[in-house]
C-alpha positions as CSV (number, residue, x, y, z in Angstrom):
1,M,191.9,-75.0,76.4
2,T,188.7,-73.6,74.9
3,K,188.3,-74.0,71.2
4,R,188.3,-70.7,69.4
5,L,185.8,-70.1,66.6
6,Y,187.6,-67.0,65.2
7,R,191.3,-66.2,65.5
8,G,193.2,-63.2,64.5
9,F,195.8,-60.6,65.6
10,S,195.9,-57.0,66.5
11,S,198.9,-54.7,67.1
12,Y,196.6,-52.5,69.1
13,E,195.9,-55.3,71.5
14,Y,199.6,-55.9,71.8
15,E,200.0,-52.4,73.3
16,K,197.6,-53.2,76.0
17,T,198.2,-56.9,76.7
18,K,201.5,-57.8,75.1
19,N,199.7,-60.4,73.1
20,F,199.0,-60.1,69.4
21,Q,196.3,-62.8,69.3
22,I,192.7,-62.0,69.7
23,S,189.7,-64.3,69.2
24,D,186.0,-64.7,69.0
25,L,184.0,-61.7,70.4
26,D,187.1,-59.4,70.5
27,L,188.0,-60.2,66.9
28,V,184.5,-59.6,65.6
29,K,184.2,-56.3,67.4
30,L,187.6,-55.2,66.0
31,D,186.5,-56.2,62.5
32,L,183.3,-54.1,62.9
33,L,185.2,-51.1,64.1
34,N,187.7,-51.4,61.3
35,H,184.8,-51.5,58.8
36,I,183.1,-48.5,60.5
37,F,186.3,-46.4,60.4
38,T,187.4,-47.3,56.9
39,R,186.5,-44.6,54.5
40,R,184.1,-45.6,51.7
41,G,186.1,-46.3,48.6
42,E,189.4,-46.8,50.5
43,R,189.5,-50.5,50.1
44,V,190.9,-51.8,46.8
45,M,188.3,-53.4,44.5
46,M,185.5,-52.7,47.0
47,P,184.3,-49.2,46.3
48,T,181.3,-49.4,48.5
49,F,183.1,-51.0,51.5
50,G,183.4,-48.6,54.5
51,T,181.4,-45.7,55.8
52,R,181.2,-41.9,55.5
53,I,181.8,-41.6,59.3
54,P,185.6,-40.9,59.1
55,D,184.9,-38.0,56.7
56,M,182.3,-36.3,58.9
57,A,184.6,-34.9,61.6
58,F,183.9,-31.3,60.6
59,E,180.2,-31.7,59.6
60,P,177.5,-30.0,61.7
61,L,175.8,-32.2,64.2
62,D,172.3,-32.0,62.7
63,E,169.6,-34.5,61.7
64,V,171.1,-35.2,58.3
65,T,174.5,-36.1,59.9
66,I,172.7,-38.3,62.5
67,D,170.8,-40.1,59.8
68,I,174.0,-40.7,57.8
69,V,175.8,-42.2,60.8
70,R,172.7,-44.4,61.7
71,N,172.4,-45.7,58.1
72,D,176.1,-46.3,57.7
73,L,176.2,-48.2,61.0
74,M,173.2,-50.3,60.0
75,S,175.0,-51.1,56.6
76,V,178.1,-52.3,58.4
77,F,176.1,-54.6,60.8
78,N,174.0,-55.9,57.9
79,F,177.2,-56.6,55.9
80,D,178.8,-58.9,58.5
81,P,177.1,-62.3,58.6
82,R,178.6,-63.0,62.1
83,V,176.3,-60.5,63.7
84,Q,172.6,-59.6,63.7
85,L,171.6,-56.1,64.7
86,L,169.0,-56.3,67.5
87,D,168.8,-52.6,68.4
88,L,170.7,-49.4,67.5
89,A,170.5,-46.2,69.4
90,V,172.2,-43.1,68.0
91,I,172.0,-40.3,70.6
92,P,173.3,-36.8,69.9
93,N,175.1,-34.8,72.6
94,Y,174.8,-31.3,71.2
95,D,176.8,-29.7,74.1
96,G,179.7,-32.1,73.6
97,N,179.3,-32.0,69.8
98,A,179.3,-35.8,69.7
99,L,177.2,-38.8,68.9
100,T,177.0,-41.9,71.1
101,A,175.9,-45.0,69.3
102,A,175.0,-48.2,71.1
103,A,174.4,-51.3,68.9
104,R,173.0,-54.3,70.6
105,L,174.2,-57.3,68.6
106,L,173.7,-61.0,68.5
107,Y,177.0,-62.7,67.7
108,V,175.4,-65.5,65.7
109,E,177.9,-68.4,65.8
110,L,179.0,-67.5,69.3
111,N,175.4,-67.4,70.4
112,M,175.8,-64.4,72.6
113,V,174.4,-60.9,72.8
114,D,176.6,-57.9,73.6
115,T,176.6,-54.1,73.1
116,L,179.1,-52.3,70.8
117,D,179.5,-48.7,72.0
118,L,180.9,-45.9,69.9
119,N,181.5,-42.2,70.6
120,I,181.9,-40.1,67.5
121,V,183.1,-36.5,68.0
122,F,182.3,-33.7,65.5
123,E,184.3,-30.5,65.3
124,G,181.7,-28.4,63.4
125,G,178.8,-26.7,65.1
126,I,175.1,-26.4,64.3
């Protein structure tokens, strides 16, 4: 059996695999997604933890919004010592009123590079 560096659990994974346990790359990605989709100020005793992304669903998809998403994503990746941001592309899809973000990350202790893809849909128009 392979030794796991990180171990955790996810009820979401249980729905897909009937197994609560997740480890290593999957756990780090889930932790990053939880951080990204936690509202800033929502975490007890950590008022700056989280992002503004969950609150932006009805904002117009403009340059200000794109910059906020990019900056918040960079903050999340810089916060987590298990990853190093190598490249971040935030691409607006004005017709679909959405942003696609692709973060190329080095998972430091796992010594591997992988891409974390996000699709963020906005309800407001320009």
